[in-house]
ROMARSE-599870 format. One line per 3 residues: number of its first residue (from 1); their letters; for each residue x, y, z of N, C-alpha, C. Coordinates in steps of 0.05 Angstrom, whole numbers, plus 5000, padded with zeros to 4 digits. Layout:
<atoms>
NUM) A) X:Y:Z:X:Y:Z:X:Y:Z; ... $
</atoms>
This chain:
<atoms>
1) MKV) 3082:5611:7382:3086:5590:7402:3076:5564:7391; 3091:5542:7396:3083:5515:7388:3073:5500:7413; 3052:5484:7409:3042:5467:7430:3040:5439:7419 $
4) LIT) 3058:5421:7429:3057:5393:7421:3037:5379:7439; 3019:5363:7426:2998:5350:7440:2999:5320:7436; 3006:5305:7457:3005:5276:7456:2976:5267:7460 $
7) GAA) 2969:5244:7449:2941:5235:7451:2923:5253:7435; 2932:5264:7413:2917:5284:7398:2892:5272:7385; 2891:5246:7381:2868:5233:7369:2846:5227:7388 $
10) GFL) 2851:5230:7414:2831:5224:7434:2811:5247:7439; 2793:5243:7458:2772:5262:7464:2784:5289:7474; 2800:5288:7495:2812:5313:7505:2832:5324:7485 $
13) GWH) 2846:5307:7471:2866:5316:7451:2852:5331:7428; 2830:5320:7418:2816:5333:7396:2805:5360:7405; 2793:5361:7429:2783:5387:7439:2805:5407:7442 $
16) TLA) 2829:5398:7450:2851:5416:7453:2860:5427:7425; 2861:5409:7406:2868:5418:7379:2847:5438:7368; 2822:5433:7374:2801:5451:7365:2804:5479:7376 $
19) RVA) 2811:5480:7402:2814:5507:7414:2840:5520:7403; 2862:5505:7401:2887:5517:7392:2883:5528:7363; 2866:5514:7347:2862:5523:7320:2851:5551:7318 $
22) TLA) 2839:5561:7339:2828:5589:7339:2846:5609:7353; 2870:5600:7362:2887:5617:7378:2913:5626:7364; 2910:5636:7340:2934:5646:7326:2947:5667:7343 $
25) PVT) 2974:5667:7344:2993:5652:7328:3002:5626:7341; 2986:5614:7358:2994:5588:7370:2991:5566:7349; 3011:5549:7347:3010:5527:7328:3010:5500:7342 $
28) AVP) 2991:5483:7335:2990:5456:7347:3008:5437:7332; 3021:5419:7347:3036:5397:7336:3024:5371:7346; 3005:5360:7331:2991:5336:7341:3007:5311:7339 $
31) IDR) 3007:5295:7361:3022:5270:7361:3002:5248:7368; 2997:5230:7349:2979:5207:7355:2994:5183:7365; 2981:5161:7368:2993:5137:7380:3017:5128:7363 $
34) TAF) 3014:5127:7337:3036:5118:7320:3060:5136:7321; 3056:5162:7320:3078:5181:7321:3092:5180:7348; 3076:5176:7370:3087:5175:7397:3107:5152:7400 $
37) AGA) 3100:5129:7387:3117:5105:7390:3142:5106:7372; 3142:5123:7352:3165:5123:7333:3182:5147:7335; 3200:5149:7315:3219:5171:7314:3206:5198:7310 $
40) ALE) 3181:5199:7301:3168:5224:7296:3165:5241:7322; 3164:5227:7345:3162:5242:7370:3188:5258:7376; 3211:5245:7373:3236:5259:7377:3239:5282:7357 $
43) EAL) 3231:5276:7332:3234:5297:7311:3217:5321:7318; 3192:5317:7327:3175:5339:7334:3185:5354:7359; 3195:5339:7379:3205:5352:7403:3230:5369:7397 $
46) STL) 3246:5361:7377:3270:5375:7370:3264:5403:7357; 3239:5407:7349:3232:5433:7336:3222:5453:7357; 3219:5445:7382:3208:5462:7403:3230:5478:7417 $
49) GPD) 3223:5502:7425:3241:5520:7440:3232:5523:7468; 3246:5539:7484:3239:5543:7512:3213:5557:7517; 3202:5571:7497:3177:5585:7500:3153:5568:7491 $
52) DAV) 3159:5544:7482:3138:5525:7472:3130:5507:7495; 3110:5489:7490:3100:5472:7511:3092:5445:7499; 3094:5425:7516:3084:5398:7510:3061:5392:7528 $
55) LHI) 3038:5386:7517:3015:5377:7533:3013:5347:7531; 3020:5334:7553:3019:5304:7553:2991:5295:7561; 2975:5289:7541:2947:5281:7545:2944:5251:7541 $
58) AGV) 2962:5239:7526:2960:5210:7521:2958:5194:7547; 2941:5174:7546:2938:5157:7570:2925:5130:7563; 2927:5111:7581:2914:5085:7578:2891:5085:7598 $
61) NRA) 2866:5083:7589:2843:5085:7606:2833:5058:7616; 2836:5037:7600:2825:5011:7608:2840:4989:7593; 2838:4965:7604:2850:4941:7591:2829:4925:7577 $
64) DGP) 2837:4907:7560:2818:4891:7545:2805:4869:7562; 2819:4858:7581:2809:4837:7598:2803:4846:7626; 2798:4827:7644:2792:4833:7672:2816:4844:7687 $
67) DQE) 2840:4836:7679:2864:4846:7692:2869:4875:7684; 2868:4893:7704:2871:4921:7699:2900:4932:7704; 2918:4913:7711:2946:4922:7716:2958:4935:7691 $
70) PVR) 2951:4925:7666:2963:4939:7642:2955:4968:7640; 2934:4976:7654:2927:5005:7654:2947:5020:7670; 2954:5010:7694:2975:5023:7710:3001:5024:7695 $
73) DGN) 3010:5000:7685:3036:4998:7672:3037:5014:7646; 3014:5015:7632:3013:5030:7607:3018:5060:7610; 3006:5072:7631:3010:5100:7636:3038:5107:7644 $
76) IAL) 3050:5089:7660:3078:5092:7668:3096:5090:7643; 3090:5071:7626:3106:5067:7601:3105:5092:7583; 3081:5104:7582:3079:5129:7565:3096:5151:7576 $
79) ADR) 3097:5154:7603:3114:5174:7615:3144:5168:7609; 3151:5143:7612:3179:5136:7607:3187:5141:7577; 3168:5135:7559:3174:5140:7531:3177:5170:7526 $
82) LIE) 3161:5187:7538:3163:5216:7534:3189:5226:7546; 3197:5216:7569:3223:5224:7581:3246:5216:7562; 3245:5192:7551:3266:5183:7533:3268:5201:7509 $
85) AYD) 3244:5209:7497:3244:5226:7474:3254:5254:7480; 3245:5265:7503:3254:5291:7512:3285:5292:7514; 3296:5272:7526:3326:5270:7529:3340:5269:7502 $
88) AAG) 3329:5251:7485:3342:5247:7459:3341:5272:7442; 3319:5288:7444:3316:5312:7428:3328:5336:7441; 3335:5334:7467:3345:5358:7481:3324:5379:7483 $
91) CPA) 3299:5371:7486:3277:5390:7485:3276:5408:7510; 3275:5435:7506:3274:5453:7529:3246:5462:7536; 3225:5452:7522:3198:5462:7525:3186:5455:7553 $
94) RLV) 3168:5471:7562:3153:5466:7586:3136:5441:7582; 3132:5425:7604:3117:5401:7603:3092:5404:7620; 3068:5401:7608:3043:5402:7622:3030:5375:7620 $
97) VAG) 3024:5363:7643:3014:5336:7645:2984:5336:7652; 2968:5322:7636:2940:5319:7642:2938:5295:7662; 2936:5302:7688:2933:5281:7708:2905:5274:7713 $
100) SLQ) 2900:5258:7734:2873:5249:7741:2868:5252:7771; 2843:5260:7777:2835:5263:7804:2836:5236:7819; 2836:5214:7804:2838:5188:7816:2865:5184:7830 $
103) ADM) 2885:5200:7823:2911:5198:7836:2909:5206:7866; 2888:5219:7874:2884:5227:7902:2873:5203:7919; 2863:5183:7906:2850:5161:7920:2871:5144:7936 $
106) TGA) 2863:5134:7959:2880:5117:7975:2865:5093:7985; 2879:5073:7994:2867:5050:8006:2849:5035:7986; 2825:5027:7995:2807:5011:7979:2797:5026:7955 $
109) AES) 2798:5053:7956:2789:5069:7933:2809:5071:7910; 2834:5062:7915:2854:5063:7894:2846:5046:7870; 2855:5055:7847:2850:5040:7822:2876:5038:7807 $
112) PYG) 2879:5018:7790:2904:5016:7773:2907:5041:7756; 2885:5053:7747:2887:5077:7730:2897:5100:7747; 2886:5104:7771:2895:5126:7788:2924:5123:7796 $
115) IGK) 2932:5098:7803:2960:5094:7811:2978:5099:7787; 2971:5089:7763:2987:5093:7740:2990:5123:7733; 2968:5138:7734:2970:5167:7728:2987:5181:7749 $
118) KLA) 2985:5173:7774:3000:5186:7795:3030:5181:7791; 3037:5156:7787:3065:5149:7783:3077:5161:7758; 3060:5163:7737:3070:5175:7712:3076:5205:7716 $
121) AQR) 3058:5219:7730:3062:5247:7735:3087:5251:7753; 3091:5234:7772:3114:5236:7790:3140:5232:7774; 3140:5213:7756:3164:5208:7740:3171:5232:7722 $
124) LAA) 3150:5243:7710:3154:5266:7692:3164:5290:7708; 3153:5294:7732:3161:5317:7749:3190:5313:7758; 3198:5289:7765:3225:5283:7774:3245:5288:7751 $
127) YAE) 3237:5279:7727:3254:5283:7704:3258:5313:7699; 3236:5328:7699:3237:5357:7694:3256:5371:7714; 3254:5363:7739:3272:5375:7759:3301:5369:7753 $
130) RAG) 3307:5344:7746:3335:5336:7740:3345:5352:7715; 3327:5355:7696:3336:5367:7670:3333:5397:7669; 3323:5409:7691:3319:5438:7691:3296:5448:7674 $
133) RTC) 3276:5431:7672:3252:5439:7657:3229:5447:7676; 3209:5460:7666:3185:5466:7682:3165:5444:7676; 3153:5433:7697:3132:5412:7695:3108:5420:7712 $
136) VEV) 3085:5419:7700:3060:5426:7714:3040:5403:7709; 3028:5393:7731:3007:5374:7729:2980:5388:7733; 2961:5383:7714:2934:5392:7717:2917:5368:7724 $
139) RLP) 2908:5366:7748:2894:5342:7758:2864:5343:7752; 2856:5328:7732:2829:5330:7720:2810:5309:7732; 2784:5317:7736:2763:5298:7744:2751:5285:7719 $
142) NLY) 2727:5275:7721:2713:5264:7698:2706:5286:7678; 2711:5281:7653:2706:5301:7632:2682:5294:7615; 2668:5314:7606:2646:5310:7587:2646:5333:7567 $
145) GEH) 2634:5328:7544:2633:5349:7523:2624:5337:7497; 2623:5354:7477:2614:5346:7450:2631:5325:7438; 2618:5306:7424:2632:5285:7408:2649:5266:7426 $
148) GRP) 2640:5262:7451:2653:5242:7467:2645:5214:7457; 2662:5195:7462:2657:5167:7453:2639:5153:7473; 2616:5144:7464:2597:5131:7483:2609:5104:7493 $
151) YYN) 2602:5098:7517:2612:5073:7531:2642:5074:7535; 2654:5098:7534:2683:5100:7537:2691:5126:7552; 2684:5149:7540:2694:5174:7552:2679:5182:7577 $
154) SFV) 2652:5180:7576:2636:5188:7600:2608:5178:7597; 2594:5177:7620:2566:5168:7620:2549:5189:7605; 2558:5214:7605:2543:5235:7591:2542:5229:7561 $
157) ATF) 2565:5221:7549:2566:5214:7521:2549:5189:7516; 2549:5170:7534:2533:5146:7530:2503:5153:7531; 2494:5169:7550:2466:5176:7552:2457:5191:7527 $
160) AHR) 2473:5210:7518:2466:5226:7494:2465:5208:7469; 2483:5190:7467:2483:5171:7444:2458:5154:7444; 2451:5144:7467:2427:5126:7469:2402:5142:7462 $
163) LAA) 2399:5166:7472:2376:5182:7466:2375:5188:7436; 2397:5196:7424:2398:5202:7396:2391:5178:7378; 2397:5154:7389:2391:5129:7374:2362:5119:7380 $
166) GET) 2347:5134:7395:2319:5126:7402:2318:5107:7425; 2339:5105:7441:2339:5087:7464:2337:5103:7490; 2334:5089:7512:2331:5101:7538:2357:5098:7554 $
169) PQV) 2367:5120:7566:2391:5117:7583:2386:5098:7607; 2405:5082:7613:2403:5063:7636:2422:5073:7658; 2411:5078:7682:2427:5087:7704:2433:5064:7722 $
172) SGD) 2459:5059:7727:2468:5038:7744:2488:5049:7764; 2483:5044:7790:2501:5055:7811:2499:5085:7812; 2475:5095:7815:2470:5124:7816:2486:5137:7838 $
175) REL) 2500:5159:7831:2516:5173:7851:2523:5200:7839; 2535:5217:7856:2544:5244:7847:2573:5242:7840; 2581:5253:7817:2608:5252:7808:2619:5281:7802 $
178) PML) 2644:5286:7808:2656:5312:7800:2660:5313:7770; 2648:5332:7757:2649:5333:7728:2660:5360:7719; 2675:5359:7697:2687:5384:7685:2683:5383:7655 $
181) HVQ) 2672:5405:7644:2669:5406:7615:2697:5406:7602; 2700:5391:7581:2726:5387:7569:2739:5413:7560; 2723:5433:7552:2735:5458:7544:2746:5473:7568 $
184) DAV) 2735:5470:7592:2747:5481:7616:2774:5467:7622; 2775:5441:7617:2800:5427:7621:2821:5437:7601; 2813:5442:7576:2832:5452:7556:2842:5480:7565 $
187) ADL) 2824:5497:7575:2832:5523:7584:2853:5522:7606; 2849:5503:7625:2869:5500:7647:2896:5490:7636; 2895:5471:7617:2920:5461:7606:2935:5482:7591 $
190) LAA) 2921:5498:7575:2934:5519:7560:2944:5542:7578; 2929:5547:7600:2939:5568:7619:2964:5558:7632; 2965:5532:7639:2990:5521:7651:3013:5523:7632 $
193) AVE) 3008:5523:7606:3029:5524:7586:3041:5552:7583; 3027:5573:7592:3036:5600:7586:3041:5617:7611; 3030:5608:7634:3034:5624:7659:3064:5627:7665 $
196) PDP) 3072:5652:7673:3101:5656:7677:3113:5639:7699; 3098:5635:7721:3109:5619:7743:3088:5601:7755; 3080:5580:7741:3058:5564:7749:3065:5546:7773 $
199) PAL) 3045:5538:7789:3050:5518:7810:3055:5491:7797; 3066:5473:7813:3071:5446:7803:3046:5430:7799; 3025:5437:7814:2999:5423:7813:2977:5443:7811 $
202) IRP) 2960:5439:7791:2936:5456:7787:2911:5439:7789; 2892:5448:7805:2866:5434:7807:2845:5453:7795; 2831:5444:7775:2811:5461:7762:2790:5470:7782 $
205) TAV) 2781:5495:7778:2761:5507:7796:2733:5505:7785; 2729:5498:7760:2703:5497:7748:2689:5470:7751; 2699:5453:7769:2687:5426:7772:2659:5429:7785 $
208) TPL) 2640:5414:7774:2613:5414:7784:2604:5386:7790; 2594:5381:7815:2583:5354:7821:2556:5350:7807; 2554:5328:7792:2530:5321:7777:2521:5293:7785 $
211) RIS) 2495:5290:7791:2484:5264:7797:2478:5250:7771; 2485:5225:7768:2481:5210:7743:2452:5210:7735; 2434:5204:7753:2406:5203:7746:2395:5230:7737 $
214) WVA) 2405:5251:7749:2396:5278:7742:2404:5284:7713; 2429:5277:7706:2438:5281:7678:2421:5265:7659; 2414:5240:7665:2398:5224:7648:2370:5237:7643 $
217) ERL) 2358:5247:7665:2332:5259:7663:2333:5286:7647; 2355:5301:7652:2357:5327:7639:2360:5323:7609; 2378:5304:7601:2382:5299:7573:2357:5288:7560 $
220) ADF) 2342:5271:7574:2317:5261:7563:2297:5283:7559; 2295:5302:7578:2277:5324:7575:2285:5341:7550; 2311:5347:7548:2320:5362:7525:2313:5348:7499 $
223) HAV) 2318:5322:7498:2313:5307:7474:2284:5308:7465; 2266:5305:7484:2237:5305:7478:2229:5332:7465; 2241:5354:7473:2235:5380:7461:2249:5384:7435 $
226) YAR) 2275:5378:7435:2291:5384:7411:2285:5367:7387; 2275:5342:7392:2268:5324:7370:2245:5336:7354; 2230:5355:7365:2209:5369:7351:2219:5395:7338 $
229) GQI) 2245:5400:7340:2256:5424:7328:2255:5448:7346; 2247:5444:7371:2245:5466:7390:2268:5467:7409; 2274:5491:7420:2296:5494:7439:2285:5492:7467 $
232) PVL) 2297:5474:7484:2286:5471:7511:2295:5494:7529; 2283:5494:7553:2292:5513:7574:2321:5507:7581; 2338:5527:7580:2366:5524:7587:2372:5544:7609 $
235) SDA) 2371:5536:7634:2371:5554:7656:2398:5564:7664; 2419:5549:7657:2446:5557:7665:2467:5545:7646; 2492:5550:7652:2514:5541:7634:2515:5511:7632 $
238) IDV) 2509:5497:7654:2509:5468:7654:2488:5457:7634; 2464:5469:7635:2443:5462:7616:2453:5465:7587; 2465:5488:7581:2474:5494:7554:2494:5473:7546 $
241) RLF) 2513:5466:7563:2534:5447:7556:2523:5419:7552; 2504:5411:7570:2492:5384:7566:2476:5384:7540; 2461:5405:7535:2446:5406:7510:2464:5405:7485 $
244) NVL) 2487:5418:7486:2505:5417:7464:2517:5389:7460; 2521:5374:7482:2529:5346:7480:2508:5330:7465; 2483:5334:7473:2460:5320:7460:2458:5328:7431 $
247) RAA) 2461:5354:7425:2459:5362:7397:2481:5349:7380; 2505:5347:7391:2527:5334:7377:2520:5305:7371; 2508:5291:7391:2501:5263:7387:2479:5260:7366 $
250) MWD) 2459:5278:7367:2437:5276:7347:2447:5284:7319; 2466:5303:7318:2478:5310:7292:2492:5285:7281; 2508:5272:7297:2522:5248:7288:2503:5226:7279 $
253) QGL) 2479:5225:7290:2459:5206:7282:2443:5214:7258; 2449:5238:7247:2436:5247:7222:2415:5268:7224; 2409:5277:7249:2389:5298:7252:2403:5325:7248 $
256) RSF) 2402:5336:7223:2417:5359:7217:2400:5383:7207; 2375:5379:7204:2357:5401:7196:2329:5394:7204; 2312:5415:7204:2284:5412:7212:2267:5426:7190 $
259) PLQ) 2253:5410:7174:2235:5422:7154:2213:5439:7168; 2208:5462:7157:2188:5480:7169:2163:5480:7152; 2140:5485:7165:2114:5484:7151:2103:5512:7145 $
262) PHA) 2103:5519:7119:2091:5545:7112:2061:5544:7114; 2049:5566:7124:2019:5569:7125:2013:5591:7105; 2002:5584:7082:1999:5603:7060:1969:5610:7056 $
265) DAR) 1964:5635:7047:1938:5644:7039:1942:5665:7017; 1922:5679:7010:1924:5699:6988:1944:5721:6994; 1949:5726:7019:1968:5747:7026:1997:5738:7023 $
268) GAF) 2002:5712:7023:2029:5702:7023:2032:5678:7042; 2054:5677:7057:2058:5653:7074:2069:5662:7101; 2062:5647:7122:2073:5651:7148:2087:5626:7156 $
271) VEV) 2112:5628:7166:2127:5605:7175:2138:5610:7203; 2131:5592:7221:2143:5593:7248:2171:5581:7246; 2191:5596:7255:2219:5587:7252:2230:5575:7277 $
274) LRQ) 2221:5583:7301:2233:5572:7325:2215:5577:7349; 2214:5557:7367:2201:5560:7393:2222:5554:7414; 2225:5572:7433:2244:5568:7455:2228:5566:7480 $
277) HGG) 2232:5545:7496:2218:5540:7521:2232:5555:7543; 2228:5582:7543:2241:5598:7564:2269:5606:7556; 2281:5624:7573:2308:5632:7567:2309:5658:7550 $
280) SGQ) 2333:5666:7543:2337:5690:7527:2350:5683:7501; 2346:5700:7482:2359:5695:7456:2358:5720:7439; 2370:5719:7416:2370:5742:7398:2365:5732:7369 $
283) SSF) 2347:5746:7356:2341:5740:7328:2351:5763:7310; 2358:5756:7286:2368:5775:7267:2364:5764:7239; 2369:5781:7218:2368:5771:7191:2390:5784:7175 $
286) STT) 2397:5772:7152:2417:5784:7135:2408:5781:7106; 2417:5799:7089:2413:5797:7060:2441:5792:7048; 2442:5774:7029:2468:5766:7017:2465:5766:6987 $
289) VPG) 2483:5780:6973:2481:5781:6944:2493:5756:6932; 2487:5750:6907:2496:5724:6895:2526:5721:6896; 2534:5696:6902:2562:5689:6903:2577:5696:6928 $
292) VTR) 2564:5710:6947:2578:5719:6971:2574:5698:6993; 2595:5695:7010:2595:5677:7032:2596:5692:7058; 2580:5684:7078:2581:5695:7105:2590:5673:7124 $
295) GDH) 2600:5682:7147:2607:5662:7168:2637:5657:7168; 2644:5631:7162:2671:5622:7165:2681:5627:7193; 2666:5618:7212:2674:5620:7240:2662:5597:7256 $
298) VHF) 2671:5594:7281:2664:5572:7298:2656:5582:7325; 2637:5568:7338:2629:5575:7366:2636:5551:7384; 2642:5557:7409:2648:5536:7429:2625:5533:7449 $
301) RKI) 2606:5551:7449:2583:5547:7468:2556:5556:7455; 2556:5574:7436:2532:5585:7426:2515:5565:7411; 2489:5568:7413:2470:5552:7397:2459:5571:7376 $
304) ERF) 2462:5565:7351:2455:5583:7329:2439:5569:7308; 2417:5581:7300:2399:5569:7280:2398:5587:7255; 2400:5575:7231:2398:5589:7206:2372:5581:7192 $
307) IVV) 2358:5600:7180:2335:5594:7163:2335:5613:7139; 2339:5602:7115:2337:5618:7091:2307:5621:7084; 2298:5645:7081:2269:5650:7075:2265:5661:7047 $
310) RGT) 2286:5669:7034:2284:5678:7006:2310:5673:6992; 2309:5662:6968:2333:5655:6953:2342:5627:6958; 2366:5620:6948:2377:5594:6952:2406:5596:6960 $
313) GVI) 2415:5576:6975:2442:5577:6985:2452:5550:6994; 2476:5549:7003:2488:5524:7014:2501:5531:7040; 2495:5515:7061:2509:5517:7087:2531:5496:7087 $
316) RLR) 2555:5505:7093:2577:5486:7095:2588:5485:7123; 2594:5461:7133:2604:5457:7160:2627:5438:7160; 2646:5442:7177:2669:5424:7180:2676:5422:7209 $
319) KLG) 2677:5397:7219:2685:5392:7247:2715:5399:7249; 2722:5415:7269:2750:5423:7273:2768:5399:7275; 2791:5400:7262:2810:5378:7263:2805:5357:7242 $
322) TGE) 2784:5360:7225:2778:5341:7204:2777:5356:7178; 2777:5340:7156:2776:5352:7129:2749:5349:7115; 2731:5333:7127:2706:5328:7114:2687:5352:7117 $
325) VVE) 2676:5361:7095:2657:5384:7095:2629:5373:7090; 2611:5381:7107:2582:5374:7104:2569:5397:7090; 2553:5392:7069:2539:5412:7054:2509:5408:7057 $
328) IEV) 2494:5429:7063:2465:5427:7065:2453:5449:7047; 2439:5440:7027:2425:5459:7009:2401:5471:7023; 2397:5497:7020:2375:5511:7033:2362:5530:7013 $
331) SGA) 2335:5533:7017:2320:5550:6998:2296:5562:7012; 2289:5586:7005:2265:5599:7015:2240:5585:7005; 2242:5570:6983:2219:5556:6973:2211:5533:6991 $
334) APT) 2230:5522:7006:2225:5500:7024:2240:5506:7050; 2229:5524:7067:2244:5533:7090:2253:5510:7108; 2278:5510:7116:2289:5489:7133:2306:5503:7155 $
337) AVD) 2303:5493:7179:2320:5504:7201:2344:5486:7205; 2368:5498:7205:2393:5484:7209:2407:5496:7233; 2413:5479:7253:2427:5488:7277:2457:5481:7274 $
340) MPT) 2473:5501:7280:2502:5498:7278:2514:5484:7302; 2526:5461:7299:2538:5447:7322:2562:5463:7333; 2566:5463:7358:2590:5475:7370:2615:5459:7360 $
343) LWT) 2637:5473:7357:2663:5462:7348:2662:5453:7319; 2642:5463:7304:2642:5459:7275:2643:5487:7262; 2663:5493:7246:2664:5518:7232:2643:5517:7210 $
346) HSI) 2630:5540:7205:2608:5540:7186:2606:5566:7170; 2593:5563:7147:2589:5586:7129:2563:5582:7114; 2553:5604:7102:2530:5603:7084:2536:5619:7060 $
349) TNT) 2530:5608:7036:2537:5621:7010:2511:5623:6994; 2507:5647:6982:2485:5651:6964:2492:5638:6937; 2477:5617:6929:2483:5603:6904:2462:5610:6883 $
352) GEG) 2444:5628:6889:2423:5635:6870:2431:5659:6853; 2411:5669:6838:2416:5692:6820:2406:5718:6832; 2390:5716:6854:2380:5740:6867:2389:5741:6896 $
355) EML) 2379:5762:6909:2387:5766:6937:2376:5743:6955; 2392:5735:6974:2384:5714:6993:2378:5727:7020; 2355:5721:7032:2348:5731:7059:2349:5708:7079 $
358) TLF) 2365:5712:7100:2369:5691:7120:2363:5701:7147; 2347:5686:7162:2342:5692:7190:2361:5676:7208; 2369:5689:7230:2387:5676:7249:2375:5679:7277 $
361) WIN) 2379:5658:7293:2372:5659:7321:2396:5648:7337; 2403:5662:7359:2424:5653:7377:2413:5654:7405; 2422:5635:7421:2410:5631:7448:2419:5652:7469 $
364) ELY) 2437:5670:7462:2447:5690:7481:2449:5717:7467; 2447:5738:7482:2450:5765:7471:2479:5770:7464; 2483:5785:7442:2510:5790:7433:2525:5808:7452 $
367) DPA) 2549:5799:7459:2567:5814:7477:2594:5816:7463; 2601:5840:7453:2626:5843:7438:2651:5836:7454; 2649:5836:7481:2671:5829:7498:2674:5799:7501 $
370) DAD) 2653:5784:7494:2654:5755:7497:2635:5743:7476; 2642:5747:7451:2624:5740:7429:2624:5710:7422; 2644:5695:7431:2646:5666:7424:2643:5662:7394 $
373) THP) 2656:5679:7379:2656:5677:7350:2685:5678:7340; 2695:5656:7331:2724:5653:7325:2727:5648:7295; 2740:5667:7280:2743:5663:7252:2759:5637:7246 $
376) HRV) 2748:5621:7227:2761:5596:7219:2747:5586:7194; 2763:5585:7172:2751:5578:7146:2740:5549:7146; 2718:5546:7133:2707:5519:7128:2725:5504:7108 $
379) LPD) 2733:5518:7087:2750:5506:7067:2778:5519:7069; 2795:5507:7085:2822:5519:7090:2840:5519:7066; 2832:5506:7043:2849:5506:7020:2848:5532:7004 $
382) GGP) 2832:5551:7014:2830:5576:7000:2808:5577:6979; 2794:5555:6975:2771:5555:6956:2748:5571:6967; 2727:5574:6951:2704:5589:6960:2691:5575:6983 $
385) S) 2683:5589:7004:2670:5577:7027:2641:5574:7021 $
</atoms>
């Protein structure tokens, strides 16, 4: 199955690409802004069949100046452009539209963005009906998740960025907002793409109301603990997801490992590898012979820590959807804790001449029915991982 994704370079688009990358034999066809505007869109649509899908995620969120009418008009223009390309390509694929909860607003609560998204979805649905296509709108609330753009995608991304930069989150207009983790949004979009007889409108069920000030306080509490290399209390799934947003921001700011302090005497050395402030977790270790690589997989929710305690190795990580590989040298002679970011595929290779001993800690007990471990090579060119 092919899934064409408009707006693939954006926040929701990248998260969708990341998830599809783990769903073989599903193939993603990413369409960025340049491809959407040119002949590449028609060419890509012409390769799709009736069992494939188009996820229309592209949108205009804000205007450069005080006049916000270009936001409304821009979203309508994107819908018209997609209709034009569908017609030109004779594309039979199902159309899934990433709508907005703001389309429900009326009267004084209406916004140019909400109006534009509503009219765009209506135009796409009307076209699909005329052309005999299936069209599903997934009406999304505010989204948050790892690697969101601060001051743009959500206040959660902004708060995490400020904390990672050593600043304090500023709360203005405190209120409760309906929030949805971006991976839940992706799951709803992909489900709409494959359900045999989907409704015309889907409203996500995993929406959680979050107060802005509570999120700021929670992230600040997490930061105070994690900056010392410790894992904070994570009482529920919301805590884990907020913590993973913070970890992503701190990773982007350069906090990628935690040097550990050996306490040595005549008997040898003792090294504390992790402190968790409450919660459950699982520790394990592995031995790896020279030249062998472990891992080459990605997690979407798990928090995982590696510590090499004997031998030498290299940890390699790659953010899904990108080609840049981060390498971190590790050695038992200088124990260092490295936490694996979610949505980064990772591996560890023994680069020494003897056996390498590695400790692992994960924040949840292993469940083979829901392991959140998705095979995905760090080096997709086939080279050694």
